[in-house]
Structure formats: C-alpha cells, structure tokens
C-alpha positions as CSV (number, residue, x, y, z in Angstrom):
1,M,13.5,-5.6,3.9
2,S,9.9,-5.2,3.4
3,L,8.6,-4.1,0.2
4,R,8.0,-0.8,-0.9
5,R,4.4,-0.8,-1.7
6,L,3.9,-0.1,1.9
7,Y,6.7,2.1,1.9
8,L,6.8,5.6,0.4
9,P,3.3,7.0,0.6
10,P,2.4,10.5,-0.6
11,S,1.7,12.3,2.5
12,V,4.7,14.2,3.8
13,I,5.1,16.8,1.0
14,L,1.4,17.2,0.2
15,G,-0.1,17.9,3.6
16,L,3.0,16.5,5.1
17,I,2.6,15.0,1.5
18,L,-0.3,12.6,0.5
19,C,-1.7,9.4,1.6
20,L,-0.3,6.0,1.8
21,L,-2.3,4.5,2.8
22,L,-5.1,-15.4,2.4
23,A,-4.8,-17.8,1.8
24,A,-5.9,-18.2,-1.8
25,C,-8.3,-20.9,-2.7
26,A,-6.7,-24.3,-2.7
27,G,-7.0,-24.7,-6.5
28,T,-5.6,-21.2,-7.2
29,P,-2.7,-21.3,-9.6
30,T,0.6,-19.5,-8.8
31,P,0.6,-16.5,-11.0
32,L,3.6,-14.6,-10.2
33,A,6.0,-12.6,-12.1
34,V,6.0,-12.2,-15.8
35,D,8.5,-13.1,-18.4
36,S,9.6,-11.0,-21.4
37,S,6.5,-12.1,-23.3
38,G,4.2,-10.9,-20.5
39,A,3.1,-14.3,-19.3
40,D,3.1,-15.3,-15.7
41,V,6.0,-17.4,-14.4
42,P,6.3,-19.2,-11.1
43,A,8.1,-17.5,-8.2
44,S,10.8,-20.2,-8.2
45,Q,11.8,-19.2,-11.7
46,T,12.0,-15.5,-10.9
47,T,14.2,-16.4,-7.9
48,A,16.5,-18.4,-10.1
49,N,16.5,-15.9,-12.9
50,P,15.9,-12.2,-12.0
51,L,15.9,-11.4,-15.7
52,A,12.6,-13.3,-16.0
53,I,10.9,-10.2,-14.4
54,Y,9.1,-8.1,-17.0
55,D,10.5,-4.6,-16.7
56,P,10.0,-2.8,-20.0
57,W,9.8,0.6,-18.3
58,S,13.2,0.2,-16.7
59,G,14.4,3.8,-17.5
60,F,11.4,5.4,-15.9
61,N,11.5,2.9,-13.0
62,R,15.2,3.6,-12.2
63,R,14.6,7.4,-12.2
64,M,11.6,6.9,-9.8
65,Y,13.8,4.7,-7.6
66,R,16.4,7.4,-7.3
67,F,13.7,10.0,-6.7
68,N,12.1,7.9,-3.9
69,A,15.6,7.4,-2.4
70,W,16.1,11.2,-2.3
71,L,12.6,11.8,-0.9
72,D,13.2,9.2,1.8
73,D,16.5,10.6,2.8
74,A,15.5,14.3,2.6
75,V,12.0,14.2,4.0
76,L,10.6,11.0,5.3
77,L,13.4,9.7,7.5
78,P,14.1,13.1,9.2
79,V,10.3,13.3,10.1
80,V,10.4,9.7,11.3
81,H,13.4,10.3,13.5
82,G,11.7,13.3,15.0
83,Y,8.6,11.2,15.6
84,R,10.6,8.6,17.4
85,A,12.3,11.3,19.5
86,V,9.1,12.8,20.8
87,T,6.8,9.8,20.9
88,P,7.0,7.0,23.5
89,R,7.2,3.5,22.1
90,S,3.9,2.6,23.7
91,V,2.2,5.5,21.8
92,R,3.8,4.5,18.5
93,R,2.6,1.0,19.1
94,G,-1.0,2.3,19.7
95,V,-0.8,4.4,16.5
96,G,0.4,1.4,14.6
97,N,-2.5,-0.7,16.0
98,F,-5.0,2.0,15.0
99,F,-3.9,2.1,11.4
100,S,-3.6,-1.6,11.2
101,N,-7.2,-1.8,12.4
102,I,-8.4,0.6,9.7
103,G,-6.6,-1.6,7.2
104,E,-8.8,-4.6,8.3
105,I,-11.6,-3.0,6.2
106,N,-9.8,-3.5,2.9
107,T,-8.7,-7.0,4.0
108,F,-12.3,-7.9,4.9
109,A,-13.6,-6.7,1.5
110,N,-10.9,-8.4,-0.5
111,A,-11.1,-11.7,1.4
112,L,-14.9,-11.7,0.8
113,L,-14.3,-11.0,-2.9
114,Q,-11.8,-13.9,-3.0
115,L,-14.3,-16.2,-1.4
116,K,-12.1,-16.9,1.6
117,P,-14.5,-17.6,4.5
118,R,-11.8,-18.1,7.2
119,A,-10.0,-14.9,6.4
120,T,-13.3,-13.0,6.0
121,M,-14.8,-14.1,9.3
122,T,-11.5,-13.8,11.2
123,T,-10.9,-10.3,9.9
124,F,-14.5,-9.3,10.7
125,W,-14.1,-10.4,14.3
126,R,-10.7,-8.8,14.6
127,F,-12.1,-5.5,13.5
128,V,-15.2,-5.7,15.8
129,I,-13.1,-6.7,18.9
130,N,-10.3,-4.3,18.4
131,T,-12.6,-1.4,17.5
132,T,-14.7,-1.9,20.7
133,V,-12.6,-3.7,23.4
134,G,-9.4,-2.3,21.8
135,I,-10.7,1.3,22.1
136,G,-10.9,2.2,18.4
137,G,-8.0,-0.1,17.5
138,L,-5.4,1.4,19.8
139,F,-4.9,-2.0,21.3
140,D,-5.0,-5.5,19.8
141,P,-7.0,-7.8,22.1
142,A,-8.0,-9.9,19.1
143,G,-4.4,-10.9,18.6
144,A,-4.2,-11.8,22.3
145,L,-7.2,-14.0,21.8
146,G,-5.4,-15.9,19.0
147,L,-7.1,-14.4,16.0
148,P,-4.4,-14.1,13.2
149,Q,-4.2,-11.0,11.1
150,Y,-4.6,-11.5,7.3
151,H,-3.4,-9.2,4.6
152,E,-5.5,-9.0,1.5
153,D,-5.6,-6.3,-1.1
154,F,-7.3,-5.7,-4.5
155,G,-4.1,-6.6,-6.4
156,Q,-4.3,-10.0,-4.9
157,T,-8.0,-10.2,-5.7
158,L,-7.3,-9.4,-9.3
159,A,-4.7,-12.1,-9.4
160,V,-7.1,-14.7,-7.9
161,Y,-9.5,-13.9,-10.8
162,G,-6.7,-14.4,-13.4
163,V,-5.5,-10.8,-14.1
164,K,-1.9,-11.0,-15.1
165,T,0.9,-9.2,-13.2
166,G,1.8,-6.9,-16.0
167,P,5.0,-4.8,-16.2
168,Y,7.0,-4.0,-13.1
169,L,6.4,-0.4,-12.1
170,V,8.1,1.9,-9.5
171,L,5.5,4.4,-8.4
172,P,6.6,7.9,-7.4
173,L,6.4,8.0,-3.6
174,F,4.9,4.6,-3.3
175,G,7.8,2.5,-4.6
176,P,7.8,-1.0,-6.1
177,S,4.6,-2.2,-7.7
178,T,3.3,-3.8,-10.9
179,L,0.7,-2.6,-13.3
180,R,-1.9,-4.9,-11.7
181,D,-0.9,-4.0,-8.1
182,S,-0.9,-0.2,-8.9
183,F,-4.5,-0.5,-10.1
184,G,-5.3,-2.6,-7.0
185,L,-3.7,0.0,-4.7
186,A,-5.6,2.8,-6.3
187,T,-8.8,0.9,-5.9
188,D,-8.2,0.1,-2.3
189,K,-7.4,3.7,-1.4
190,F,-10.4,5.0,-3.3
191,A,-12.7,2.5,-1.6
192,L,-11.4,3.5,1.8
193,F,-11.6,7.2,1.0
194,T,-15.2,6.8,-0.3
195,L,-16.3,4.7,2.8
196,D,-14.7,7.3,5.1
197,P,-14.9,5.2,8.3
198,L,-13.6,8.1,10.4
199,S,-16.0,10.7,8.9
200,L,-13.2,12.9,7.8
201,D,-15.0,14.3,4.7
202,G,-15.4,18.1,5.1
203,H,-12.7,18.2,7.7
204,K,-9.6,19.1,5.7
205,W,-7.2,19.6,8.6
206,A,-8.3,16.4,10.3
207,R,-7.8,14.5,7.0
208,A,-4.4,16.1,6.5
209,A,-3.3,15.1,10.0
210,Y,-4.6,11.6,9.4
211,L,-2.7,11.2,6.2
212,A,0.5,12.6,7.7
213,L,0.3,10.4,10.7
214,S,-0.5,7.4,8.5
215,T,2.6,8.1,6.3
216,I,4.9,8.5,9.3
217,N,3.6,5.4,10.9
218,K,4.1,3.3,7.8
219,R,7.6,4.6,7.3
220,N,8.4,4.1,11.0
221,N,7.5,0.4,10.6
222,V,9.7,-0.2,7.6
223,S,13.3,-1.1,8.3
224,F,14.5,-0.8,4.7
225,R,17.0,2.0,3.9
226,Y,17.9,2.9,0.4
227,Y,21.5,2.2,-0.8
228,Q,22.4,0.3,2.4
229,T,21.9,-3.2,1.1
230,G,25.6,-3.5,0.2
231,S,24.7,-4.6,-3.3
232,P,25.7,-2.7,-6.5
233,F,22.5,-4.1,-8.0
234,E,20.1,-2.8,-5.4
235,Y,17.4,-1.9,-7.9
236,E,17.4,-5.4,-9.3
237,L,17.5,-6.9,-5.8
238,V,14.5,-4.8,-4.6
239,R,12.6,-5.7,-7.7
240,L,13.3,-9.4,-7.3
241,I,12.2,-9.4,-3.6
242,Y,9.1,-7.4,-4.3
243,I,7.9,-9.6,-7.2
244,N,8.5,-12.8,-5.2
245,F,6.9,-11.4,-2.0
246,R,3.8,-10.6,-4.0
247,A,4.0,-14.0,-5.6
248,L,3.9,-15.7,-2.2
249,Q,1.0,-13.6,-1.0
250,V,-1.1,-14.5,-4.0
251,A,-0.1,-18.2,-3.8
252,Q,-1.2,-18.6,-0.2
C-alpha cells in the first residue's frame, strides 16, 4: 500500500479537480515519528507502539479520511477505470515516465539542499538523458543505463535540517501527511508551479489538462483501496505505515 501523500491530489473536481502533484548524510539522526510530547521517536518504536504517533487532531483527520475515501470511490477510481479502458498500457507507461521525469526537478533541488552529491548528480543526468534521448521523458533510457531514481522532497529536506515531524495530519484530497510534510509538499508544488518547466503559464486549458492527467496518472499508479485492508483499524494502520515509510525515507 503506498502512502497517500502521493495519493489523492486535487485535480479531478477542480479542473478535473486540482493538482497533485537519498540517502541522508551518514551522520543524519533518525527523526521519525513524534510521541505525545511532540518529540521525535525512532521508527522501531512507532512500529512497536502505534500509539506513539502524535495525532492530536484525530477528529479532523478521521473526517478527512472518510471524505477522501468517498472522493476516491465516487470520482477518482471511476475516472481511472475509464482511463485504463481507453488507454493502452504502453501509453500509460509513457505518461507515467513523463510525470516521473518532471518530478526529477524537485528531487534534484532537494538533493542539492541536503548536500547529497550522488543523488544530485544522478538525478541531474537522469533528467538530461530522459528529457533528450527519452523524448521529453516519455521513455526512461537513464534507467536502462543503470542510473537509479532517487526520491527527495522538501519535507525530507526539513527533516535533515532538524525540523520535527509535528502532528499527524490527513489533508483533504492529498491524504496522510504531517505538519512538516504538508509544508514541504506545498513548497515543492509552489516551486514547480513558479518554475513552470512546460511554460503553461497563461494557458489555462493546457494547465487544467496537465493537472487532470497528473492526478489520473498518480491514482493509476497507486494500488491502495480504501476499506479493503481487512482491518477494523484501517485509519490507524494507514497512519502507522505512512509515518514509518517517511521515517525510512528520511533515515536513508
């Protein structure tokens, strides 16, 4: 199940809604979840004790979880099913490669901010190769050449510089997050919007199509389905998995 910060973007109800959108330094401590006092605790402790996760806004978060589940079932999944029905697998793969290549921009910037030379240079060359040889990122020749793909975001960058996780937070449409990661997500999206690598500024319909396709692509690539985990404590399970997943990303 892959975690919902990638998961429910705002772009299928607001222009088919709105947009959704590495290793850490060797000495970086493992900041991970937060306990009831707000202090970071190791991932191993959150795994052993889900109650160690700081969730003071549980009432709001649970309502947002139910809202996101409704939105997913009523809007996103029907659109994704239609997308799969009319789009060949090879085309869907190309669309996924394209958006993944755009995402290299944020990864490059955050790897640079985190002083990770290997991730920075690898991401730079992946973007150059896939944008040129890969025809705008529709193909992934860099992967075929053995260049691994890193995933860095501003939430991880903040963690590397000592910003605490903060309370757990379920974002409307975006899903599981934390206060730190929510700020990081907003920063990444604002930076990409400002940079505007596809020169979409002033082309409202092109931007709407881009956001809609980005949302559909992201949901298409997530296998998670609400209320199908078989657990009566799905909210707690998703919360636990998200917190520990982010913990591992930061600790790398």
